[in-house]
C-alpha positions in Angstrom: 0.0 0.0 0.0 1.5 3.4 -0.9 1.5 6.5 1.2 -1.6 8.0 -0.4 -3.7 4.9 0.4 -3.6 5.1 4.2 -6.9 4.3 5.8 -9.0 7.4 6.7 -12.5 8.6 6.4 -13.5 9.3 2.9 -16.2 11.6 1.5 -18.3 11.5 -1.6 -17.0 13.4 -4.5 -19.4 14.9 -7.1 -18.8 13.8 -10.7 -19.7 17.3 -11.9 -16.6 18.7 -10.2 -14.0 16.5 -11.8 -15.0 16.8 -15.5 -11.5 18.2 -16.4 -9.5 15.6 -14.6 -7.5 12.8 -16.2 -9.6 9.7 -16.5 -9.3 6.9 -13.9 -6.3 4.7 -14.6 -4.9 7.0 -17.3 -1.2 7.5 -16.9 0.3 10.9 -16.4 1.8 12.8 -19.4 4.6 15.1 -20.1 3.9 18.3 -22.0 6.7 17.6 -24.4 9.7 15.3 -24.7 9.8 14.7 -20.9 12.5 12.8 -19.0 13.9 9.7 -20.7 13.5 6.4 -18.8 10.5 7.5 -16.7 7.7 5.0 -16.6 4.6 7.2 -16.2 2.4 4.3 -15.1 4.5 4.1 -12.0 3.6 7.7 -10.9 0.6 6.9 -8.7 0.7 10.0 -6.6 -1.0 13.3 -7.4 0.5 16.6 -8.5 -1.4 19.6 -7.3 -0.3 23.1 -8.4 -1.2 26.3 -6.6 -0.5 29.4 -8.7 -0.7 33.0 -7.7 1.3 36.2 -7.3 3.2 37.2 -4.2 0.6 38.6 -1.9 -2.2 36.3 -3.2 -2.2 34.3 0.1 -0.6 31.3 -1.7 1.8 30.4 1.1 -0.9 30.6 3.7 -3.3 28.5 1.6 -0.7 25.8 0.9 0.1 25.5 4.7 -3.6 25.1 5.5 -4.1 22.7 2.6 -1.2 20.4 3.7 -2.5 20.2 7.2 -6.0 19.4 5.9 -5.2 16.7 3.5 -2.6 15.1 5.8 -5.3 14.8 8.4 -7.3 13.0 5.7 -4.5 10.4 5.5 -2.4 11.6 2.6 1.3 12.0 2.7 2.5 15.2 1.1 5.7 16.7 -0.4 6.0 20.5 -0.9 8.0 22.0 -3.8 8.3 25.5 -5.2 10.4 27.9 -7.2 14.1 28.4 -6.3 14.3 25.4 -4.0 16.7 23.2 -6.0 19.8 22.0 -4.2 21.6 22.4 -7.5 21.2 26.1 -8.3 18.8 27.8 -5.9 21.5 29.6 -3.9 23.3 30.7 -7.1 20.0 31.9 -8.5 19.2 34.0 -5.5 22.7 35.4 -5.3 22.6 36.3 -9.0 19.3 38.2 -8.6 20.7 40.4 -5.8 22.6 42.5 -8.3 19.5 43.1 -10.5 21.7 42.6 -13.5 20.6 39.3 -14.9 19.7 39.2 -18.6 16.2 37.9 -19.4 17.3 34.7 -21.1 19.9 34.0 -18.4 17.2 34.4 -15.7 14.9 32.1 -17.7 17.5 29.4 -18.0 18.4 29.7 -14.3 14.7 29.1 -13.3 14.4 26.3 -15.9 17.4 24.5 -14.4 16.0 24.9 -10.9 12.7 23.4 -12.0 14.2 20.5 -13.9 16.4 19.5 -11.0 13.3 19.4 -8.6 11.2 17.6 -11.2 13.8 14.8 -11.6 15.0 14.5 -8.0 11.9 15.4 -5.9 8.6 15.5 -7.8 8.9 12.3 -9.8 10.3 10.1 -7.0 7.5 11.4 -4.7 4.8 10.6 -7.2 6.3 7.2 -7.8 6.0 6.6 -4.0 2.3 7.7 -4.0 2.7 11.0 -2.4 0.6 14.1 -3.0 3.0 16.7 -4.4 1.9 20.3 -3.7 3.7 22.7 -5.9 4.0 26.3 -4.8 3.8 27.6 -8.4 5.0 25.6 -11.4 6.0 26.2 -15.0 3.1 28.5 -15.6 4.5 31.3 -13.5 7.9 30.9 -15.2 6.4 30.9 -18.6 4.2 33.9 -18.0 7.2 35.9 -16.6 9.3 35.0 -19.6 6.5 36.0 -22.1 6.0 39.3 -20.3 9.7 39.9 -20.7 9.3 39.4 -24.5 11.0 36.0 -24.8 9.9 33.8 -27.7 6.8 31.7 -26.7 8.0 28.7 -28.8 11.4 28.7 -27.1 9.7 28.9 -23.7 7.3 26.0 -24.4 10.2 24.0 -25.7 12.2 24.7 -22.5 9.4 23.4 -20.3 8.4 20.4 -22.5 10.1 18.3 -19.8 7.4 19.1 -17.3 4.7 16.7 -16.2 1.1 17.7 -16.6 -0.4 18.2 -13.1 -3.5 16.5 -11.9 -5.0 20.0 -11.1 -3.9 23.6 -11.2 -5.6 26.2 -9.0 -4.9 29.9 -9.7 -5.5 32.4 -6.8 -6.5 35.5 -8.6 -6.1 38.7 -6.7 -6.5 42.3 -8.0 -3.2 44.2 -8.5 -4.4 46.8 -6.0 -5.0 44.1 -3.3 -1.6 42.5 -4.2 0.1 45.8 -3.7 -1.5 46.5 -0.4 -0.9 43.0 1.0 2.7 42.8 -0.2 3.6 46.2 1.2 1.9 45.5 4.5 3.8 42.2 4.9 7.2 43.3 3.8 7.2 47.1 4.0 8.8 47.0 0.6 8.3 45.7 -3.0 10.5 43.2 -4.8 12.5 44.5 -7.8 11.7 41.5 -10.0 8.1 41.1 -8.9 7.5 44.7 -9.7 8.9 44.3 -13.2 11.5 47.0 -12.7 13.9 45.2 -15.0 11.6 45.8 -18.1 11.2 49.6 -17.8 7.4 49.8 -17.2 7.8 52.9 -14.9 10.5 54.6 -12.8 8.0 54.5 -9.9 8.1 51.1 -8.3 4.5 51.2 -7.2 3.3 52.0 -10.7 5.6 49.5 -12.2 4.2 46.8 -9.8 0.6 47.6 -10.9 1.5 47.5 -14.6 3.6 44.3 -14.2 0.9 42.4 -12.3 -1.8 43.4 -14.9 0.5 42.0 -17.6 1.0 38.8 -15.6 -2.7 38.4 -15.0 -3.5 38.9 -18.7 -1.1 36.1 -19.6 -2.6 33.8 -17.0 -6.0 34.5 -18.4 -4.8 33.4 -21.8 -3.4 30.2 -20.3 -6.5 29.3 -18.3 -8.4 27.3 -20.9 -5.3 25.8 -22.6 -3.9 24.4 -19.4 -7.1 23.7 -17.5 -6.6 26.1 -14.6 -9.4 26.5 -12.0 -9.5 30.1 -10.9 -10.2 30.9 -7.3 -11.2 34.4 -6.1 -8.3 35.2 -3.8 -9.7 38.6 -2.9 -11.9 37.0 -0.2 -10.9 36.1 3.4 -8.3 33.4 4.0 -10.9 31.1 5.5 -13.3 31.4 2.5 -10.5 30.7 0.1 -9.3 27.7 2.2 -12.7 26.1 2.3 -13.1 26.2 -1.5 -9.6 25.1 -2.3 -9.6 22.2 0.2 -12.9 20.9 -1.2 -11.6 21.1 -4.8 -8.3 19.4 -3.9 -10.2 16.6 -2.1 -12.3 16.1 -5.2 -9.1 15.6 -7.2 -7.7 13.2 -4.7 -10.9 11.2 -4.6 -11.4 11.3 -8.4 -10.1 7.8 -8.8 -13.0 6.6 -6.7 -15.5 8.0 -9.1 -16.8 5.7 -11.7 -16.3 7.3 -15.1 -18.9 7.1 -17.8 
């Protein structure tokens, strides 16, 4: 019995809420060429992605979600951007000088992602864990597109990625993002404000413009990649209740008899 199959109370899941999920028993897929030698049928765990800008409440929701589903009997693994043991320190150090070129920055993040995919995500899925990703390739792709890198090159770069079992995007207005971020940190991040692409000399205005561009690209991706959008402008408890139910529907989807 794998880690995701521990005995625990189970609830009914509505068929109407899992219409976009992979069919029962269908193996996972790579978006492109993938990683050679990986037997996708062995990846019995679930990959759940939580997307959203800094200030969207993403970290809070992931913490609440992990606690919730672990109490339901599922073992979890948590991954995110800039957490690779291979290049994460080098990436953060390189960003401090605010001098990285756009393509160099993209390749740094892609290396970080690929290392985690091969050495953390795939082994965890093979062991039946629920992998909760604090952002995934979509944030990286959107950032690169906003910075005018070629979409075909970006998609090729992330063809190695696994298709998640579900993607939830916490959408928060740029105004609320600005207020939340400044209240939490008392400052704005150079890169998350888009200061490197010359939107405005004023960091606050650059932040607003950059986040609008980011949200516009996420809107374009929504149908293509099957995002579920969650209104993140609400209270943390309201968002948590919706997100937790939707994730449980995904985890229980294999129990639903497909038609």
